[in-house]
N, C-alpha and C positions, 0 to 999 in steps of 0.2 A: 618529616614533620608535616602533618596535614590537619586541618581544622574542620570540624563539623559545626555548621551554623543551624540552630534550631529555634523554634518558638511556637506560638500557638498556630502558626501557619503550617506546622508539621503534623497537626492532628486533624482528623476528619470531624466536621460539624462542631467546631469549637469557636464559632463566631469570630473568625479572623477579620481584622479591620484594616482599613487603609493605613492607619497609623502603624500597625504591626508590620505591614509590607514595606512601608517607607523606612522604618527603623532597620528592618532586615537589609534592605538595599544599601543603606548608609554603612552598616557594619561590614557588609561584604566589600564595599568600596574601600573602607579603611584597611581591611585585611589584604586586599589586592594591592593597595598602594604600598603596604609594608613588605610586599613580595612573598607572601605565604600562599600556598595552595589551599583550597577549601572546597567543601561540598555544602550544599544547602538541602536540608531535609524539608520536603514539601509533601502535602497530602492533597488528594483531589478535593475540589476541582482544579487546584493549582497544579501546573505541569512542569516537568523539566528537572526536578530535583531527585533526591534519593529518599528512600523510606528508612527512617532511623531504626525501625524495628527489624529490618532485614539486613542492613549493612553489618560488616564485621567491626565491632568496636576497636579491635586491635589495629585497624587501619588509621586510627586518629590519635593524635597526641593531645589535642584540645577539643573540648565540646563547649560551645558557647550558646547560652539560651538568651534570646533577645526579646525584650519588650513585653509589657503586660503584667497582670497580677501573677504572683508565683506562690500559690498556697500549698500547704502540706496536704497532698491528696494523692490518690492512686496514679493519676496521669503523670504528675511531676516525679513522684518517687520511682515509678517504673523507668523513666528516662534517666534519672540519677543513678539508679542501680546498674542499668545497662552500660553506662559510660563512666563507671566509678574509677576505672584505671586511667582515665584521661584527666588532664588539668581542667577543672570545671570553672567556667567563667559565666557570671550572670551580669547582664548589662541592661539598663533601662527597665528594671523590674520594680514592681510594687510588692514589697514583701509583706505578706499578711500576718504571719506570726512574728513576734519579737525576735530579732536576730540573736539575742543572747540565749534564746531557746532553740532556734532552728535557723542555721545558715549553712547550707550544704555546699557552698561554693568555695573554691580556693581563692578566687578573687570575686568580690561582689561590688559592682558599681551601680548602686540602687538608684532608681528614680525617686523612690521614697521608702523609708524603712523606719524602724524605731530609733535608728542611730544616725542616718544620713539621708540627705535629699539632694537631688540634682535636677536641672531642667531636663525635660524630655528631649531626647537626642534628635527628634524629628525637626527641631528648630534649624538644624543644619541641612535638612533634606532639601534637595532641589528636584522639583517635578515639572515637566513641561505643562504649560497651561493649554487647555483645550477650549474651544469656543463653547459658550453657553448659549443655547439656541432655543428660542421660544417656538413651540409647535402649537399653532392655533388652527383648528379644523372646524369647518362649518358643519352644521347638522344637515341631513338630507333635505334639500329644498324642493318639496313636493310641488310647489307652484310652477316649477319648470318642467314638470311631468317627465316625458321620456328623454328629455335633454340632460337629465341628471347623470353625471358620471363620477359621483363621489368616491365609489369604491376604487376606481382606477387611479384617481388623484391621491387618495389616502395610501394606496399600496406603493405608489411611486415615492411618496414622502417617507414611508416606513423603510423602503429599500435604501433610500439615501441615508437615513439615520443609522441603519445597520452597517452601512459600508464605510462610515467615517467615525472617527473618535470625536465625541461631542458630549456635552451635558444637555440632554433633551428635556426641556421643561414644558410640560403640557399645560397650556393656559386656556381656560374657558372664559370667553368674553361675555357669555350669557349670565344673567343674575337671577333668573327665575325658571329653573334652579341654576346653581353653579356647581360644577362637578370638581372644581379644583380648590374649594374652600376659600374663594375670594368673595368678599361681601359687598364691596362698593366699586363704583367706577374708578375712584381714585386708586384703590388697591390694584385693580387690573392695569391701569395706565402706568402706575409706578413699577410694577413687575415687568411689563413690556419694555419700559425705558431702561431697565438694567440688563437687558439681553445684549449679546454681541451681534446677533442677527436673528431674524424671524423667518420661519417658513410657514406659510398660511394659505388657506383656501377661502378665508373670510375677507370681505371688504374692509371691515373695521380692524381686522388684524393687520392688513396692509396700511391703513391710514394711521392707526395708533403707533405702529412701528416708525413710519416716516415722520410723524409728528414729533417723535422723540429723537430723531436723527439716527435711527437704527436701520441699517440696510435690510431689505426684505426680499425673499423669494416668494412672489405671489403666483398662485396657480388658480385659474378660473376653472372650477369643476363642472361647468355647464357647457355642453357641446355647442360649438359655434360661438361661445363667448357670451358673457352677460355683464353684470355690474362690476366685477373685479377688473376685467379687461378694459371696460369703459372708463373706470376711475383712474387706472394707471395711465391710460392714454391722455386723459384730461390733465393730469398733474405732471405728466412727463417722466414717469418712472419706468426705466427700460427692462428691469429684471422681472418679467412676467411671462407666464406660459399658459397656453390653452391646453385643456385636457386632451384635445384631439391631436396635439403634437408634442406630447411629453417624451423626453429622451433622457435616459439615465446619464449619458455623457454631458448633455447640456445642463442638467441639474447639477452635476458634479462641478462643472466649470463655474456655474453661477454661485455655488457654495464657496468656492475658492475666492471668487471676486468679492463677494460680500464680506469677506474678512479683511479686505484691504483698506488702507486709508483713503484711497480714491473712492471706494464705495461709500464710506462714511461721509466724505465731503459731498458726494452726489446726493445722498439722502438729505443732508442739511440744506442743500440748494433746492431740492424738491420741496422741502418743508416751507421754505421762504416763498417760492412761487405759488404754492397752494394757498398759503395764508394770505398772500396779496390778492389772489382771486376771490377768496372767501370774504374779504373786505368789500368787494364789489357786490357779492351776494347779500351781505348785510344792508348795503345801501338800497338795493332793489327791494328787499323785504320791508325796510322802513318806509320806503316810498309807497309800497302797496297799502300801507295802513292809513295813508292820507285821504283815502276815499272809502265810503261805505256803500257805494253803488255796486250792483251786480253787473257782470260783464257778459259779453256774448261769446266768450272764449271757451265756455264749458262744452265738452263733447261727451255724449253718452249714447252710443249706437247699440241699443239693446240686442238687436238681431245679430250682431257680430261678436257678442260676448259669450264666453263659455260658462253656462249656468252651473256646471259642476263645481266651479270655484266658490260658489255660495254655500256648499255643503258644510255641515259642522265638522270639526276635527274628528278624525277617526278615533274610535275607542282605544285602539292599540297605542296611538300617540299619547292620548290622555293617560293611559295606564303607565306608559314609559316614563312620562314626566313625574307621575306620582311615585313610581318606584325609585327614581333618582333622588327625589326629595326625601323619601323614607330612609334610603341608604345613608344620606348625609346626616339626617337627624339621629339615626341609630349609631353611626360612627362617633358623632359628637357625644352622645349619651354614654357610650362605653368608655370613651376617653375621660370624661368627667368622673365616671365611677372608679376608673383605675387610679386617677389622681387623688381621689378621696380616701383610698386605702392606706 
């Protein structure tokens, strides 16, 4: 006795979903727990199974089709014909045709059909939770000129993303334009606050994460360090790297630490310290409003300033921002058009 487990994960380009795979894993767990041997039919890009079109049907006593819609069509009929000598079991299926017209299974435990309904079996599925990580990257900061090392910092972050299992959520804190369909500061702040941790090259990516008690891996993309390093030093947040001293091993250790309760507690303590210091900033600011006289503290040494900084933004930068804005408007228009169909 041997069982073949199949489903839409057994076909190429059939839009296999996470739910399909979770249902498949659960059925395999049940079969294994019952002590029966089995094979799983998988199609690329999924690996490790058998090809239901190449195996010998006589090797199997049962063929189980798991999860999803099961319409009367060539793909399903071909499977049924190939394994017609097996005991056919359908589980967690949505039967499209009325089952009094077409029910090709010896046993059908339908998710929904014209005669029966059951909860989707993935309610019993158990999946390990992976961290949800906000990725907040700063745009090239031309004001720092040759000190900019954004490509190095971004590549280090991308390497870290590829090396670990995580849900990487790209968050743009800019609003003019915004490339992640966020419209207000409140939306950006709310999304960051729901992350398990944040990896960022932005000052406000660092600040908004810690403000919400979210541990952050901060990277200063400016050679020699600039505002990100200064800010983290000021508020006492230790998980910060200079682009000049980036190490995959150190980033990996920081990623592990930022998932701990100790890191969450340290982030909350950092938030309290920073908020207390900002209270002092408020008092200093209010005090400065008590006088309307000019001071002698202004400094403007014209001969020491770089006049190129007064140049207008490059046309390339202007066109880039326009292109991003056009893409966003076009995507929204297409979405609205599809919804109207």
